[in-house]
C-alpha positions as CSV (number, residue, x, y, z in Angstrom):
1,X,49.0,77.0,48.4
2,X,48.7,73.9,46.3
3,X,50.9,70.9,45.7
4,X,52.2,70.6,42.1
5,X,53.5,67.7,40.1
6,X,57.4,67.6,40.1
7,X,59.1,70.4,38.3
8,X,62.7,70.6,37.4
9,X,64.3,73.9,36.1
10,X,67.1,73.5,33.6
11,X,69.3,76.1,31.9
12,X,70.3,74.1,28.8
13,X,68.8,71.4,26.6
14,X,71.6,68.9,27.5
15,X,70.1,68.7,31.0
16,X,66.8,67.5,29.7
17,X,67.6,63.8,30.0
18,X,68.6,64.2,33.7
19,X,65.5,66.3,34.4
20,X,63.3,63.6,33.0
21,X,65.0,61.0,35.2
22,X,64.4,63.2,38.3
23,X,60.7,63.7,37.5
24,X,60.2,60.0,36.7
25,X,61.8,58.9,40.0
26,X,59.8,61.4,42.0
27,X,56.5,60.6,40.3
28,X,57.0,56.8,40.7
29,X,58.6,56.5,44.2
30,X,57.7,59.4,46.4
31,X,55.1,58.9,49.2
32,X,51.9,60.9,49.1
33,X,52.4,62.3,52.6
34,X,56.1,62.9,52.4
35,X,58.2,65.8,53.6
36,X,58.6,68.0,50.5
37,X,61.4,66.9,48.2
38,X,62.2,63.7,50.1
39,X,62.3,60.7,47.8
40,X,63.6,57.2,48.6
41,X,67.3,56.7,47.6
42,X,66.7,53.0,46.9
43,X,63.5,51.2,45.6
44,X,62.6,47.6,45.0
45,X,63.6,46.3,41.5
46,X,60.0,45.0,40.9
47,X,58.7,48.6,41.4
48,X,61.3,49.8,38.9
49,X,60.2,47.2,36.4
50,X,56.6,48.5,36.7
51,X,57.7,52.1,36.3
52,X,59.9,51.4,33.2
53,X,57.1,49.4,31.6
54,X,54.5,52.1,32.2
55,X,56.9,54.8,30.9
56,X,57.7,52.7,27.8
57,X,54.0,52.1,26.9
58,X,53.0,55.7,27.5
59,X,55.9,57.2,25.6
60,X,55.7,54.9,22.6
61,X,51.9,54.8,22.7
62,X,51.6,51.1,22.5
63,X,49.7,48.4,24.3
64,X,52.6,45.9,24.0
65,X,54.6,46.2,27.2
66,X,57.9,44.7,28.4
67,X,58.2,41.0,29.0
68,X,59.9,38.9,31.7
69,X,62.9,38.3,29.6
70,X,63.2,42.1,29.0
71,X,63.2,42.7,32.8
72,X,65.9,40.1,33.2
73,X,68.2,41.8,30.6
74,X,67.5,45.2,32.2
75,X,68.4,43.9,35.6
76,X,71.6,42.4,34.4
77,X,72.4,45.8,32.9
78,X,71.6,48.0,35.8
79,X,73.1,45.8,38.5
80,X,76.1,44.7,36.3
81,X,75.5,41.1,37.3
82,X,75.4,38.5,34.5
83,X,75.6,35.4,36.8
84,X,72.4,35.8,38.7
85,X,69.1,34.1,37.7
86,X,65.9,36.0,37.0
87,X,64.4,35.2,40.5
88,X,67.6,36.5,42.2
89,X,66.8,40.0,41.2
90,X,63.3,40.0,42.7
91,X,64.4,40.8,46.2
92,X,67.0,43.4,45.2
93,X,66.8,47.2,45.5
94,X,68.0,49.7,42.8
95,X,69.5,53.0,43.8
96,X,69.2,56.5,42.2
97,X,72.9,56.3,41.5
98,X,72.5,53.0,39.6
99,X,69.6,54.5,37.7
100,X,71.1,57.8,36.6
101,X,74.4,58.6,38.1
102,X,76.8,55.8,37.6
103,X,78.2,55.2,34.1
104,X,77.6,51.7,32.8
105,X,80.7,49.5,32.7
106,X,82.6,50.1,29.5
107,X,80.2,52.8,28.3
108,X,80.0,56.6,28.4
109,X,76.4,56.9,29.6
110,X,74.1,55.9,32.5
111,X,71.3,53.3,32.5
112,X,68.6,55.9,32.2
113,X,70.4,57.8,29.3
114,X,70.5,54.4,27.4
115,X,66.9,53.5,28.2
116,X,65.6,57.0,27.3
117,X,67.5,56.7,23.9
118,X,65.6,53.4,23.3
119,X,62.3,55.1,24.1
120,X,63.0,58.0,21.7
121,X,64.1,55.7,18.9
122,X,61.1,53.4,19.3
123,X,58.6,56.3,19.6
124,X,60.0,58.0,16.4
125,X,60.8,55.1,14.1
126,X,59.8,51.6,15.5
127,X,56.4,51.9,17.1
128,X,54.6,49.7,14.5
129,X,57.4,47.1,14.5
130,X,57.4,46.9,18.4
131,X,53.6,46.7,18.5
132,X,53.7,43.8,16.0
133,X,56.3,42.0,18.3
134,X,58.9,42.0,15.5
135,X,61.6,43.4,17.7
136,X,63.1,41.4,20.6
137,X,64.7,44.6,21.7
138,X,66.0,44.2,25.3
139,X,68.2,41.1,25.0
140,X,72.0,40.6,25.4
141,X,74.5,39.9,22.6
142,X,75.4,36.7,24.4
143,X,71.8,35.5,24.5
144,X,71.5,36.3,20.8
145,X,74.5,34.2,19.9
146,X,73.2,31.3,22.0
147,X,69.7,31.2,20.3
148,X,70.8,32.0,16.7
149,X,73.8,29.6,16.6
150,X,71.3,26.7,16.5
151,X,69.2,28.2,13.7
152,X,69.2,27.9,9.9
153,X,71.3,30.1,7.7
154,X,69.9,33.6,7.4
155,X,67.8,33.5,10.6
156,X,67.9,37.0,12.2
157,X,66.4,39.1,15.0
158,X,66.4,42.7,16.1
159,X,67.8,44.0,19.4
160,X,68.5,47.5,20.9
161,X,72.2,48.4,20.7
162,X,74.2,48.0,23.9
163,X,77.0,50.2,22.8
164,X,75.2,53.2,21.4
165,X,72.3,55.4,22.7
166,X,69.2,55.1,20.5
167,X,70.3,52.3,18.1
168,X,68.7,49.1,16.8
169,X,70.8,46.4,15.4
170,X,70.2,43.2,13.3
171,X,71.9,40.0,14.3
172,X,71.9,37.1,11.9
173,X,73.5,33.6,11.5
174,X,75.7,32.4,8.7
175,X,76.2,28.7,8.3
176,X,79.3,27.3,6.6
177,X,79.4,24.3,4.3
178,X,80.7,22.3,7.2
179,X,77.6,23.2,9.3
180,X,79.5,25.6,11.5
181,X,77.7,28.8,12.5
182,X,78.8,32.4,12.9
183,X,76.6,35.2,14.3
184,X,77.1,38.6,12.8
185,X,75.8,42.0,14.1
186,X,75.0,44.8,11.6
187,X,76.1,48.2,12.7
188,X,73.2,49.8,14.7
189,X,70.7,52.1,12.9
190,X,69.9,55.4,14.5
191,X,66.7,57.5,14.2
192,X,68.5,59.5,11.5
193,X,69.3,56.4,9.5
194,X,65.8,55.1,9.8
195,X,64.4,58.5,8.7
196,X,66.4,58.2,5.4
197,X,65.3,54.5,4.8
198,X,62.9,52.6,7.0
199,X,63.8,49.5,9.0
200,X,61.4,47.4,6.9
201,X,63.0,48.5,3.6
202,X,66.5,48.0,5.0
203,X,65.6,44.4,5.9
204,X,64.2,43.9,2.4
205,X,67.5,45.2,1.0
206,X,69.7,42.7,2.9
207,X,69.6,39.4,0.9
208,X,71.4,37.5,3.7
209,X,68.4,38.0,6.0
210,X,65.8,35.2,5.3
211,X,63.8,34.3,8.4
212,X,62.8,36.3,11.5
213,X,63.6,34.1,14.5
214,X,62.5,31.5,15.0
215,X,61.2,30.7,11.5
216,X,59.0,33.4,9.9
217,X,60.0,34.3,6.3
218,X,61.0,37.9,6.4
219,X,58.6,39.0,3.7
220,X,55.7,37.5,5.7
221,X,56.9,39.2,8.9
222,X,57.8,42.6,7.5
223,X,55.9,42.8,4.2
224,X,53.3,45.2,5.6
225,X,56.1,47.5,6.6
226,X,57.7,47.7,3.1
227,X,57.3,50.9,1.2
228,X,56.4,50.8,-2.5
229,X,59.7,51.3,-4.3
230,X,60.1,54.6,-6.3
231,X,60.7,54.1,-10.0
232,X,62.1,56.5,-12.6
233,X,64.8,59.2,-12.3
234,X,64.1,60.1,-8.7
């Protein structure tokens, strides 16, 4: 006999997401000399951060991993706690249920289903943008409003959608004549949308977008990602 890597048998493609979660949890958190099939029900949040980071980098095939502010946002999301400070999460443990059983508040999906959707979108459509650090990604809508409301008209940033699986959205600030500011969020783009027209070209199309936060002109930031426009009848 020989010990194998974790295997999950499924009977339909819609079980694929849960199967991947089971394999990831087993690979990351089982002990070498364990009783077969026994895996911890709760694991330190710091260990989970390392696992999510390694998974993200391997899946997307990038050397640019997750940052401290990304971990803070992910902790707020998985623990449903928006009042704690970053250091408050360091001593916490996250359960299998929080990872892939419990539906996120106000949503129709689990934490892992949402994270896996981000992985798939980034791998398929956003790898070069992420690797160039053009996408803030894992940040909350509240944080976006806070940072953009102080910026010049047309300043924008990119974040992964909270409300949809596998979506990236653009948030930008509009300044009124009286100096007041309003932050708008463009409807999230899915992998299907970005296969029709790339993110770079969509950003070029939108005249209201001027500078990538904090102050990089959009053509300077995204110019290398623009496609040469087709001309003629096509």
